TISEVO-738878 format. One record per residue (C-alpha): residue in one letter; x, y, z. Coordinates in nm, 4 decimals. Each point is the difference from the previous one (the first is absolute). Layout:
BEGIN
<site><nuke>a</nuke><u>X</u><v>Y</v><w>Z</w></site>
...
This chain:
BEGIN
<site><nuke>x</nuke><u>5.7920</u><v>5.9361</v><w>-7.9885</w></site>
<site><nuke>x</nuke><u>0.0252</u><v>-0.0577</v><w>-0.3745</w></site>
<site><nuke>x</nuke><u>-0.3007</u><v>0.0501</v><w>-0.2249</w></site>
<site><nuke>x</nuke><u>-0.1019</u><v>-0.1146</v><w>-0.3465</w></site>
<site><nuke>x</nuke><u>-0.3492</u><v>0.1159</v><w>-0.1034</w></site>
<site><nuke>x</nuke><u>-0.2553</u><v>-0.1718</v><w>0.2284</w></site>
<site><nuke>x</nuke><u>0.2494</u><v>-0.2502</v><w>0.1407</w></site>
<site><nuke>x</nuke><u>0.2227</u><v>0.0992</v><w>0.2891</w></site>
<site><nuke>x</nuke><u>0.2638</u><v>-0.1839</v><w>0.1946</w></site>
<site><nuke>x</nuke><u>0.1961</u><v>0.0455</v><w>0.3174</w></site>
<site><nuke>x</nuke><u>0.3361</u><v>-0.1663</v><w>0.0573</w></site>
<site><nuke>x</nuke><u>0.1355</u><v>-0.0535</v><w>0.3488</w></site>
<site><nuke>x</nuke><u>0.2715</u><v>-0.2408</v><w>0.1161</w></site>
<site><nuke>x</nuke><u>-0.0172</u><v>-0.1891</v><w>-0.3276</w></site>
<site><nuke>x</nuke><u>-0.3795</u><v>-0.0496</v><w>0.0143</w></site>
<site><nuke>x</nuke><u>-0.2058</u><v>0.1713</v><w>-0.2705</w></site>
<site><nuke>x</nuke><u>-0.3740</u><v>0.0475</v><w>0.0480</w></site>
<site><nuke>x</nuke><u>-0.1698</u><v>0.0686</v><w>-0.3329</w></site>
<site><nuke>x</nuke><u>-0.3508</u><v>0.1434</v><w>0.0282</w></site>
<site><nuke>x</nuke><u>-0.2491</u><v>0.0213</v><w>-0.2822</w></site>
<site><nuke>x</nuke><u>-0.2194</u><v>0.3068</v><w>0.0395</w></site>
<site><nuke>x</nuke><u>-0.2990</u><v>-0.0303</v><w>-0.2291</w></site>
<site><nuke>x</nuke><u>-0.2187</u><v>0.2865</v><w>-0.1083</w></site>
<site><nuke>x</nuke><u>-0.3094</u><v>-0.1973</v><w>0.0981</w></site>
<site><nuke>x</nuke><u>-0.0752</u><v>-0.1843</v><w>0.3225</w></site>
<site><nuke>x</nuke><u>0.0775</u><v>-0.3447</v><w>-0.1402</w></site>
<site><nuke>x</nuke><u>0.3498</u><v>0.0971</v><w>-0.1174</w></site>
<site><nuke>x</nuke><u>-0.0641</u><v>-0.0979</v><w>-0.3625</w></site>
<site><nuke>x</nuke><u>0.3032</u><v>-0.0029</v><w>-0.2275</w></site>
<site><nuke>x</nuke><u>0.0243</u><v>0.2242</v><w>-0.3042</w></site>
<site><nuke>x</nuke><u>0.2891</u><v>0.0600</v><w>-0.2377</w></site>
<site><nuke>x</nuke><u>0.1507</u><v>0.2766</v><w>0.2122</w></site>
<site><nuke>x</nuke><u>0.0088</u><v>-0.2134</v><w>0.3131</w></site>
<site><nuke>x</nuke><u>0.1497</u><v>-0.2946</v><w>-0.1888</w></site>
<site><nuke>x</nuke><u>0.2788</u><v>0.2223</v><w>-0.1314</w></site>
<site><nuke>x</nuke><u>0.0564</u><v>0.1146</v><w>0.3563</w></site>
<site><nuke>x</nuke><u>0.0347</u><v>-0.3582</v><w>0.1199</w></site>
<site><nuke>x</nuke><u>0.2456</u><v>-0.0790</v><w>-0.2794</w></site>
<site><nuke>x</nuke><u>0.2078</u><v>0.3084</v><w>0.0818</w></site>
<site><nuke>x</nuke><u>-0.0004</u><v>-0.0750</v><w>0.3730</w></site>
<site><nuke>x</nuke><u>0.1098</u><v>-0.3582</v><w>-0.0642</w></site>
<site><nuke>x</nuke><u>0.2839</u><v>0.1112</v><w>-0.2262</w></site>
<site><nuke>x</nuke><u>0.1231</u><v>0.2554</v><w>0.2525</w></site>
<site><nuke>x</nuke><u>-0.0090</u><v>-0.2452</v><w>0.2886</w></site>
<site><nuke>x</nuke><u>0.1740</u><v>-0.2741</v><w>-0.1994</w></site>
<site><nuke>x</nuke><u>0.3043</u><v>0.2257</v><w>-0.0404</w></site>
<site><nuke>x</nuke><u>0.0453</u><v>0.0430</v><w>0.3770</w></site>
<site><nuke>x</nuke><u>0.2766</u><v>-0.2357</v><w>0.1235</w></site>
<site><nuke>x</nuke><u>-0.1232</u><v>0.0353</v><w>0.3592</w></site>
<site><nuke>x</nuke><u>-0.3535</u><v>-0.1191</v><w>-0.0762</w></site>
<site><nuke>x</nuke><u>-0.1041</u><v>-0.3028</v><w>0.2107</w></site>
<site><nuke>x</nuke><u>-0.3771</u><v>-0.0309</v><w>-0.0373</w></site>
<site><nuke>x</nuke><u>-0.2965</u><v>0.1637</v><w>-0.1772</w></site>
<site><nuke>x</nuke><u>-0.3527</u><v>0.0190</v><w>0.1424</w></site>
<site><nuke>x</nuke><u>-0.2836</u><v>0.0927</v><w>-0.2358</w></site>
<site><nuke>x</nuke><u>-0.3276</u><v>0.1308</v><w>0.1387</w></site>
<site><nuke>x</nuke><u>-0.3009</u><v>0.2101</v><w>-0.0937</w></site>
<site><nuke>x</nuke><u>-0.1024</u><v>0.3245</v><w>0.1630</w></site>
<site><nuke>x</nuke><u>-0.2847</u><v>-0.0267</v><w>0.2484</w></site>
<site><nuke>x</nuke><u>-0.2104</u><v>-0.2928</v><w>0.1152</w></site>
<site><nuke>x</nuke><u>-0.2343</u><v>-0.0466</v><w>-0.2966</w></site>
<site><nuke>x</nuke><u>0.2373</u><v>-0.1640</v><w>-0.2467</w></site>
<site><nuke>x</nuke><u>0.3480</u><v>-0.1236</v><w>-0.0761</w></site>
<site><nuke>x</nuke><u>-0.0600</u><v>0.0500</v><w>-0.3727</w></site>
<site><nuke>x</nuke><u>-0.3590</u><v>-0.0365</v><w>-0.1125</w></site>
<site><nuke>x</nuke><u>0.0810</u><v>-0.0801</v><w>-0.3625</w></site>
<site><nuke>x</nuke><u>0.0649</u><v>0.1901</v><w>-0.3208</w></site>
<site><nuke>x</nuke><u>-0.1637</u><v>0.3371</v><w>-0.0665</w></site>
<site><nuke>x</nuke><u>-0.3142</u><v>-0.0940</v><w>-0.1930</w></site>
<site><nuke>x</nuke><u>-0.0686</u><v>0.3644</v><w>-0.0884</w></site>
<site><nuke>x</nuke><u>0.3321</u><v>0.0143</v><w>-0.1846</w></site>
<site><nuke>x</nuke><u>-0.0451</u><v>-0.3423</v><w>-0.1604</w></site>
<site><nuke>x</nuke><u>-0.3535</u><v>0.0671</v><w>-0.1282</w></site>
<site><nuke>x</nuke><u>0.1325</u><v>0.2102</v><w>-0.2911</w></site>
<site><nuke>x</nuke><u>0.2892</u><v>-0.2275</v><w>-0.1006</w></site>
<site><nuke>x</nuke><u>0.0609</u><v>-0.1237</v><w>-0.3510</w></site>
<site><nuke>x</nuke><u>0.2371</u><v>-0.2860</v><w>-0.0797</w></site>
<site><nuke>x</nuke><u>0.3071</u><v>0.2240</v><w>0.0009</w></site>
<site><nuke>x</nuke><u>-0.0739</u><v>0.1747</v><w>0.3293</w></site>
<site><nuke>x</nuke><u>-0.1077</u><v>-0.3306</v><w>0.1541</w></site>
<site><nuke>x</nuke><u>0.3358</u><v>-0.1525</v><w>-0.0897</w></site>
<site><nuke>x</nuke><u>0.1840</u><v>0.2992</v><w>0.1447</w></site>
<site><nuke>x</nuke><u>-0.1923</u><v>-0.0156</v><w>0.3274</w></site>
<site><nuke>x</nuke><u>0.0295</u><v>-0.3743</v><w>0.0597</w></site>
<site><nuke>x</nuke><u>0.3719</u><v>0.0243</v><w>-0.0757</w></site>
<site><nuke>x</nuke><u>0.0244</u><v>0.2536</v><w>0.2819</w></site>
<site><nuke>x</nuke><u>-0.1771</u><v>-0.2436</v><w>0.2346</w></site>
<site><nuke>x</nuke><u>0.2555</u><v>-0.2658</v><w>-0.0913</w></site>
<site><nuke>x</nuke><u>0.2923</u><v>0.2396</v><w>0.0396</w></site>
<site><nuke>x</nuke><u>-0.1235</u><v>0.1037</v><w>0.3469</w></site>
<site><nuke>x</nuke><u>-0.0157</u><v>-0.3664</v><w>0.1031</w></site>
<site><nuke>x</nuke><u>0.3369</u><v>-0.0657</v><w>-0.1604</w></site>
<site><nuke>x</nuke><u>0.1509</u><v>0.2877</v><w>0.1979</w></site>
<site><nuke>x</nuke><u>-0.0950</u><v>-0.1875</v><w>0.3167</w></site>
<site><nuke>x</nuke><u>0.1279</u><v>-0.3352</v><w>-0.1233</w></site>
<site><nuke>x</nuke><u>0.3327</u><v>0.1500</v><w>-0.1092</w></site>
<site><nuke>x</nuke><u>0.0687</u><v>0.1739</v><w>0.3283</w></site>
<site><nuke>x</nuke><u>0.3234</u><v>-0.1456</v><w>0.1426</w></site>
<site><nuke>x</nuke><u>-0.1651</u><v>-0.0564</v><w>0.3400</w></site>
<site><nuke>x</nuke><u>-0.3286</u><v>-0.1541</v><w>0.1200</w></site>
<site><nuke>x</nuke><u>-0.3252</u><v>0.1922</v><w>-0.0284</w></site>
<site><nuke>x</nuke><u>-0.3019</u><v>-0.0406</v><w>0.2261</w></site>
<site><nuke>x</nuke><u>-0.3569</u><v>0.0988</v><w>-0.0873</w></site>
<site><nuke>x</nuke><u>-0.1717</u><v>0.1426</v><w>0.3101</w></site>
<site><nuke>x</nuke><u>-0.3687</u><v>-0.0280</v><w>-0.0855</w></site>
<site><nuke>x</nuke><u>-0.3054</u><v>0.1650</v><w>0.1509</w></site>
<site><nuke>x</nuke><u>-0.3395</u><v>0.0188</v><w>-0.1646</w></site>
<site><nuke>x</nuke><u>-0.0485</u><v>-0.0813</v><w>-0.3676</w></site>
<site><nuke>x</nuke><u>0.2710</u><v>-0.1700</v><w>-0.2058</w></site>
<site><nuke>x</nuke><u>-0.1569</u><v>-0.0496</v><w>-0.3416</w></site>
<site><nuke>x</nuke><u>0.1078</u><v>-0.0511</v><w>-0.3599</w></site>
<site><nuke>x</nuke><u>0.3223</u><v>0.1867</v><w>-0.0653</w></site>
<site><nuke>x</nuke><u>0.0365</u><v>0.0354</v><w>0.3767</w></site>
<site><nuke>x</nuke><u>0.0001</u><v>-0.3782</v><w>0.0420</w></site>
<site><nuke>x</nuke><u>0.2552</u><v>-0.0291</v><w>-0.2817</w></site>
<site><nuke>x</nuke><u>0.2250</u><v>0.2577</v><w>0.1663</w></site>
<site><nuke>x</nuke><u>-0.0313</u><v>-0.1843</v><w>0.3311</w></site>
<site><nuke>x</nuke><u>0.0825</u><v>-0.3291</v><w>-0.1772</w></site>
<site><nuke>x</nuke><u>0.3186</u><v>0.1596</v><w>-0.1322</w></site>
<site><nuke>x</nuke><u>0.1150</u><v>0.0607</v><w>0.3585</w></site>
<site><nuke>x</nuke><u>0.1949</u><v>-0.2683</v><w>0.1847</w></site>
<site><nuke>x</nuke><u>-0.2319</u><v>-0.0193</v><w>0.3008</w></site>
<site><nuke>x</nuke><u>-0.3540</u><v>0.1127</v><w>0.0764</w></site>
<site><nuke>x</nuke><u>-0.1610</u><v>0.0796</v><w>0.3344</w></site>
<site><nuke>x</nuke><u>-0.3623</u><v>0.1094</v><w>0.0210</w></site>
<site><nuke>x</nuke><u>-0.2402</u><v>0.1303</v><w>0.2599</w></site>
<site><nuke>x</nuke><u>-0.2892</u><v>-0.2328</v><w>0.0712</w></site>
<site><nuke>x</nuke><u>-0.2413</u><v>0.2480</v><w>-0.1584</w></site>
<site><nuke>x</nuke><u>0.1826</u><v>0.0093</v><w>-0.3344</w></site>
<site><nuke>x</nuke><u>-0.1645</u><v>-0.1189</v><w>-0.3243</w></site>
<site><nuke>x</nuke><u>0.1527</u><v>-0.1580</v><w>-0.3123</w></site>
<site><nuke>x</nuke><u>-0.1141</u><v>-0.0666</v><w>-0.3550</w></site>
<site><nuke>x</nuke><u>0.0670</u><v>0.0168</v><w>-0.3733</w></site>
<site><nuke>x</nuke><u>-0.3188</u><v>0.1555</v><w>-0.1440</w></site>
<site><nuke>x</nuke><u>0.1237</u><v>0.0778</v><w>-0.3527</w></site>
<site><nuke>x</nuke><u>-0.2259</u><v>-0.2440</v><w>-0.1888</w></site>
<site><nuke>x</nuke><u>-0.3033</u><v>0.1710</v><w>0.1512</w></site>
<site><nuke>x</nuke><u>0.0961</u><v>0.3229</v><w>-0.1810</w></site>
<site><nuke>x</nuke><u>0.0846</u><v>-0.1717</v><w>-0.3282</w></site>
<site><nuke>x</nuke><u>0.3730</u><v>-0.0639</v><w>0.0407</w></site>
<site><nuke>x</nuke><u>0.2241</u><v>-0.2981</v><w>0.0738</w></site>
<site><nuke>x</nuke><u>0.2392</u><v>0.0084</v><w>0.2946</w></site>
<site><nuke>x</nuke><u>0.3510</u><v>0.0280</v><w>-0.1417</w></site>
<site><nuke>x</nuke><u>0.3670</u><v>0.0818</v><w>0.0665</w></site>
<site><nuke>x</nuke><u>0.0946</u><v>-0.0856</v><w>0.3624</w></site>
<site><nuke>x</nuke><u>-0.3208</u><v>-0.1954</v><w>0.0491</w></site>
<site><nuke>x</nuke><u>0.2297</u><v>-0.2686</v><w>-0.1448</w></site>
<site><nuke>x</nuke><u>0.1699</u><v>-0.0116</v><w>0.3415</w></site>
<site><nuke>x</nuke><u>-0.3172</u><v>-0.1146</v><w>0.1751</w></site>
<site><nuke>x</nuke><u>0.0277</u><v>-0.3734</v><w>-0.0810</w></site>
<site><nuke>x</nuke><u>0.3392</u><v>-0.0088</v><w>0.1749</w></site>
<site><nuke>x</nuke><u>-0.1670</u><v>0.1410</v><w>0.3124</w></site>
<site><nuke>x</nuke><u>-0.3507</u><v>-0.1483</v><w>0.0097</w></site>
<site><nuke>x</nuke><u>0.0009</u><v>-0.2809</v><w>-0.2585</w></site>
<site><nuke>x</nuke><u>-0.1687</u><v>-0.0282</v><w>-0.3383</w></site>
<site><nuke>x</nuke><u>-0.3437</u><v>-0.0961</v><w>0.1285</w></site>
<site><nuke>x</nuke><u>-0.0442</u><v>0.3018</v><w>0.2256</w></site>
<site><nuke>x</nuke><u>0.1553</u><v>0.2258</v><w>-0.2632</w></site>
<site><nuke>x</nuke><u>-0.2556</u><v>-0.1155</v><w>-0.2554</w></site>
<site><nuke>x</nuke><u>-0.2833</u><v>0.0481</v><w>0.2474</w></site>
<site><nuke>x</nuke><u>0.0994</u><v>0.3591</v><w>0.0807</w></site>
<site><nuke>x</nuke><u>0.0722</u><v>0.0962</v><w>-0.3623</w></site>
<site><nuke>x</nuke><u>-0.3088</u><v>-0.1614</v><w>-0.1564</w></site>
<site><nuke>x</nuke><u>-0.2509</u><v>0.1179</v><w>0.2587</w></site>
<site><nuke>x</nuke><u>0.1378</u><v>0.3300</v><w>0.1283</w></site>
<site><nuke>x</nuke><u>-0.1008</u><v>-0.1165</v><w>0.3485</w></site>
<site><nuke>x</nuke><u>0.1347</u><v>0.1874</v><w>0.3003</w></site>
<site><nuke>x</nuke><u>0.1441</u><v>-0.1907</v><w>0.2954</w></site>
<site><nuke>x</nuke><u>0.0678</u><v>0.1054</v><w>0.3573</w></site>
<site><nuke>x</nuke><u>0.3335</u><v>0.0030</v><w>0.1807</w></site>
<site><nuke>x</nuke><u>-0.0577</u><v>-0.3375</v><w>0.1656</w></site>
<site><nuke>x</nuke><u>-0.0462</u><v>-0.1652</v><w>-0.3404</w></site>
<site><nuke>x</nuke><u>0.2953</u><v>0.1902</v><w>-0.1489</w></site>
<site><nuke>x</nuke><u>0.2120</u><v>-0.1375</v><w>0.2832</w></site>
<site><nuke>x</nuke><u>-0.1374</u><v>-0.3535</v><w>-0.0330</w></site>
<site><nuke>x</nuke><u>0.0859</u><v>-0.0202</v><w>-0.3702</w></site>
<site><nuke>x</nuke><u>0.3482</u><v>0.1426</v><w>0.0515</w></site>
<site><nuke>x</nuke><u>-0.0303</u><v>0.3509</v><w>-0.1421</w></site>
<site><nuke>x</nuke><u>0.0552</u><v>0.1530</v><w>0.3433</w></site>
<site><nuke>x</nuke><u>0.2786</u><v>-0.1318</v><w>0.2189</w></site>
<site><nuke>x</nuke><u>-0.1516</u><v>0.1634</v><w>0.3072</w></site>
<site><nuke>x</nuke><u>-0.3367</u><v>0.1474</v><w>0.0951</w></site>
<site><nuke>x</nuke><u>-0.0560</u><v>0.2044</v><w>0.3126</w></site>
<site><nuke>x</nuke><u>-0.2417</u><v>0.2512</v><w>0.1561</w></site>
<site><nuke>x</nuke><u>0.0576</u><v>0.3522</v><w>-0.1352</w></site>
<site><nuke>x</nuke><u>0.1363</u><v>0.1295</v><w>0.3308</w></site>
<site><nuke>x</nuke><u>0.2658</u><v>-0.2734</v><w>-0.0011</w></site>
<site><nuke>x</nuke><u>0.1048</u><v>0.0398</v><w>-0.3625</w></site>
<site><nuke>x</nuke><u>0.3193</u><v>0.1954</v><w>0.0602</w></site>
<site><nuke>x</nuke><u>0.1038</u><v>-0.2121</v><w>0.2981</w></site>
<site><nuke>x</nuke><u>-0.0393</u><v>-0.3179</v><w>-0.2051</w></site>
<site><nuke>x</nuke><u>0.1888</u><v>0.1597</v><w>-0.2881</w></site>
<site><nuke>x</nuke><u>0.2836</u><v>0.0913</v><w>0.2373</w></site>
<site><nuke>x</nuke><u>0.0684</u><v>-0.3703</v><w>0.0630</w></site>
<site><nuke>x</nuke><u>0.0936</u><v>-0.0434</v><w>-0.3672</w></site>
<site><nuke>x</nuke><u>0.1966</u><v>0.3242</v><w>-0.0029</w></site>
<site><nuke>x</nuke><u>0.2086</u><v>-0.1050</v><w>0.2994</w></site>
<site><nuke>x</nuke><u>0.0756</u><v>-0.3434</v><w>-0.1478</w></site>
<site><nuke>x</nuke><u>0.1034</u><v>0.1405</v><w>-0.3401</w></site>
<site><nuke>x</nuke><u>0.2187</u><v>0.2706</v><w>0.1537</w></site>
<site><nuke>x</nuke><u>0.1685</u><v>-0.2599</v><w>0.2217</w></site>
<site><nuke>x</nuke><u>0.1158</u><v>-0.1935</v><w>-0.3063</w></site>
<site><nuke>x</nuke><u>0.3118</u><v>0.0829</v><w>-0.1983</w></site>
<site><nuke>x</nuke><u>-0.0874</u><v>0.2756</v><w>-0.2529</w></site>
<site><nuke>x</nuke><u>0.1980</u><v>-0.1591</v><w>-0.2832</w></site>
<site><nuke>x</nuke><u>-0.1641</u><v>-0.3377</v><w>0.0627</w></site>
<site><nuke>x</nuke><u>-0.3457</u><v>0.1592</v><w>-0.0115</w></site>
<site><nuke>x</nuke><u>0.0829</u><v>0.1716</v><w>-0.3302</w></site>
<site><nuke>x</nuke><u>0.1319</u><v>-0.3269</v><w>-0.1426</w></site>
<site><nuke>x</nuke><u>-0.3140</u><v>-0.1831</v><w>0.1134</w></site>
<site><nuke>x</nuke><u>-0.2273</u><v>0.2620</v><w>-0.1542</w></site>
<site><nuke>x</nuke><u>0.1876</u><v>-0.0199</v><w>-0.3311</w></site>
<site><nuke>x</nuke><u>-0.0159</u><v>-0.3784</v><w>0.0035</w></site>
<site><nuke>x</nuke><u>-0.3726</u><v>-0.0219</v><w>0.0764</w></site>
<site><nuke>x</nuke><u>-0.0815</u><v>0.2261</v><w>-0.2933</w></site>
<site><nuke>x</nuke><u>0.2306</u><v>-0.2106</v><w>-0.2199</w></site>
<site><nuke>x</nuke><u>-0.1900</u><v>-0.3144</v><w>0.1046</w></site>
<site><nuke>x</nuke><u>-0.3298</u><v>0.1641</v><w>-0.0978</w></site>
<site><nuke>x</nuke><u>0.1326</u><v>0.1155</v><w>-0.3369</w></site>
<site><nuke>x</nuke><u>0.2008</u><v>-0.3060</v><w>-0.1073</w></site>
<site><nuke>x</nuke><u>-0.1445</u><v>-0.3089</v><w>0.1691</w></site>
<site><nuke>x</nuke><u>0.1476</u><v>-0.2832</v><w>0.2038</w></site>
<site><nuke>x</nuke><u>0.2954</u><v>-0.1253</v><w>-0.2074</w></site>
<site><nuke>x</nuke><u>0.1601</u><v>0.3346</v><w>-0.0816</w></site>
<site><nuke>x</nuke><u>-0.0933</u><v>0.1233</v><w>0.3478</w></site>
<site><nuke>x</nuke><u>0.1961</u><v>-0.2775</v><w>0.1691</w></site>
<site><nuke>x</nuke><u>0.3040</u><v>0.0671</v><w>-0.2172</w></site>
<site><nuke>x</nuke><u>-0.0166</u><v>0.3711</v><w>0.0775</w></site>
<site><nuke>x</nuke><u>-0.0269</u><v>-0.0880</v><w>0.3706</w></site>
<site><nuke>x</nuke><u>0.3428</u><v>-0.1638</v><w>-0.0148</w></site>
<site><nuke>x</nuke><u>0.1530</u><v>0.3153</v><w>-0.1492</w></site>
<site><nuke>x</nuke><u>-0.1629</u><v>0.2324</v><w>0.2516</w></site>
<site><nuke>x</nuke><u>0.0827</u><v>-0.2235</v><w>0.2981</w></site>
<site><nuke>x</nuke><u>0.3679</u><v>-0.0242</v><w>-0.0901</w></site>
<site><nuke>x</nuke><u>0.0211</u><v>0.3739</v><w>-0.0704</w></site>
<site><nuke>x</nuke><u>-0.1125</u><v>0.0843</v><w>0.3542</w></site>
<site><nuke>x</nuke><u>0.3355</u><v>-0.1280</v><w>0.1301</w></site>
<site><nuke>x</nuke><u>0.1800</u><v>0.2778</v><w>-0.1872</w></site>
<site><nuke>x</nuke><u>-0.0629</u><v>0.2030</v><w>0.3168</w></site>
<site><nuke>x</nuke><u>0.0789</u><v>-0.1050</v><w>0.3551</w></site>
<site><nuke>x</nuke><u>-0.3559</u><v>0.0528</v><w>0.1282</w></site>
<site><nuke>x</nuke><u>-0.1127</u><v>-0.3653</v><w>-0.0333</w></site>
<site><nuke>x</nuke><u>0.3193</u><v>-0.1273</v><w>0.1678</w></site>
<site><nuke>x</nuke><u>-0.0396</u><v>0.2422</v><w>0.2890</w></site>
<site><nuke>x</nuke><u>-0.3663</u><v>-0.0868</v><w>0.0557</w></site>
<site><nuke>x</nuke><u>0.0628</u><v>-0.3737</v><w>-0.0279</w></site>
<site><nuke>x</nuke><u>0.2844</u><v>0.0171</v><w>0.2533</w></site>
<site><nuke>x</nuke><u>-0.2143</u><v>0.2101</v><w>0.2346</w></site>
<site><nuke>x</nuke><u>-0.2730</u><v>-0.2626</v><w>-0.0230</w></site>
<site><nuke>x</nuke><u>0.2443</u><v>-0.2764</v><w>0.0906</w></site>
<site><nuke>x</nuke><u>0.1296</u><v>0.2024</v><w>0.2944</w></site>
<site><nuke>x</nuke><u>-0.3422</u><v>0.0857</v><w>0.1452</w></site>
<site><nuke>x</nuke><u>-0.0617</u><v>-0.1150</v><w>0.3588</w></site>
<site><nuke>x</nuke><u>-0.1558</u><v>-0.3430</v><w>0.0081</w></site>
<site><nuke>x</nuke><u>-0.3024</u><v>-0.0736</v><w>0.2124</w></site>
<site><nuke>x</nuke><u>0.0673</u><v>-0.2607</v><w>0.2678</w></site>
<site><nuke>x</nuke><u>-0.1436</u><v>-0.3437</v><w>-0.0651</w></site>
<site><nuke>x</nuke><u>-0.2828</u><v>-0.1173</v><w>0.2201</w></site>
C-alpha cells in the first residue's frame, strides 16, 4: 500500500483503488487531502502496468462531502486562489491518468466531491447516495471542474444545480446521466466488477489510446478531435495487437443458423 497524506491507494493486478480518508465523517477535502490526491495520481500515471483506477471514500457516510468549510472560512483572495487551484489539479490528475477511472460512490457526493467524480470516466453510485453543488448557498460560485457537468447532464440541469444548491438522490443522478449505474449498497462492488471485467478484457494499449482521445475531444472540440482520431487510430497498427485480435475475431466459432 502506498500513502500520501490522507489519501491511500492499493495496486493489484493493474487495478488501483484510491481511497480518500477524511478527518471528519463526511470525508471533506482540505488542502492536505488534495495534495495527496495529486501525488497519488502522479505516481499511478507513471506505472506502465496500470489498467484501471477506482476512486472511493472511506466508510458509508460519504464519497467526498465537499470542500473543508472550516479551512475555507479564513481564506483571503490569495489563499482562495491557491486552494481552488488544488481542487482543479486533483481533478486534472484523474483526467490525465493514462487509463480509465471509476468513481465508486456511497453517501454524500457534494461540491468538490461532485467535481472530482465528474473528472472520472465512469460513475457508479449506491441507491442511498446524494449529490449536489451547494456553493452558492455559502456565498461562492461553483467553479473549475464544475465546467464538466454540462457534458454529462446538460446545461439546464447544470444551471438548476448550480443556481439553487439543491441536492438530488441517486435515482435522479442516474436519470440525468451523472451516474452510469445505480445499485443497492450491498451490490455496489458486484456491479462495479462488470465494468472491471470488460475493461480488463480489452487490449491495454487500445484502452489507453481511447482514454487519451476522449480527453482530447473534451479539450479541443469536434473538428480537432476527429483529426486527432485519425492519427491515434493509425498509430495503433504500429503494434501487432489489433491485427491479432481482429484475426481472432474472424476465426471465432460461428453459431449455427436456425
